[in-house]
Phi, psi and omega in degrees: 000141184289144179299319183228112177304330182229125169262128176249115186248133164299169180254288184293128172076359171247307170270313186247148176272079198243329183297314184291333184262333186233302189289322179292310175302324179297319180296316180294326170297318179296317182292323178300320185279323192246336175223065186303139185102331180277121184213148172211158179290165170303314178302318178288334172293317174304316183299318178286335172288327177291313182196119018270001187103150190294317180299309179301324176298316179297314188273326187262332183257310184275349177059046176291137170279172176303320176295323178292320174304318181292322180289316174307314182299315183298313180296319176302311181289339176291327176283319184295321183298326192262356182231122175267113177287159177282144172275140168299129183302322180296327183284321174301322179296317179298312183301313184295313182296320175297316176293319180300325181264014168091017183260176179260146169237115183239159177234134166230117196213164171264005165277177188259139189311311187297322179286327178295315175297320174301317182292322180298311184296313185293338175263008172082019186259149172308145179293136179298149178288325182217140176226134168233112180233202186302339183288348177290154174301153186313315184289350179255352178282152171305137025266012173299148177282351189305313180303320179287323180293324181286322175301315182294321179295312184294325185258006178060045182242156171274157182302320178301340185273358182250157165226120174269127178238119189214155176262350187230169184297325183298324176293321179298316184295318177299315179296316176303317181292330181264005180058037181254135178309141181235145175233126179274131178262102189250032186258354186265343188217169177225065181250107193306315186288326176294314173303319180299314178301311182299315179296326184279327195250334181285143174298323179219138185225126185232137181270341175222156174297333181295321177298323177292316178303319180298314183299316187285320193243342184265000000 
């Protein structure tokens, strides 16, 4: 019997190695066009995605207007559309095994549904059972508990039958709000304060996908 009938996976930097190769370069491109002089390191980019989150940074710190947010989104999507990120081999193995043993794989992400499904398809993975991404209204995106609550409703599952796997705080906050077990994915970055938070507050914290696989199936 599966330890968790349903794995709920973040996408970027949990399943795909994407921030360093897509989202961070896209951000630098956005700043070059829209906020000349604003620059940050990859580590700092991870930090702002961790807390306060990318959208609050755009609206509260950089003070993007609605029109600027639309322009930012188009620049970001131009990068995402032309580059398919690699999936971590260990995560590919977990996804295939979860599905082969009769479990569900769902995705809750700040990427877009169509891009998430493309990444799974292009990397030869089974299609996720349910995806909730950035296309959802703001109030339904993580850290809102709505995606997890809706997954439980649609699949007739209880909170303890899910495991949320995410590399950043919005996923942690969402899982806490929905009373769903949480596992920190700490293999995409080496940012001490993020790892320290995850190690201290997460129910489970893994430095490699292989550690997560052993926890799930052995």
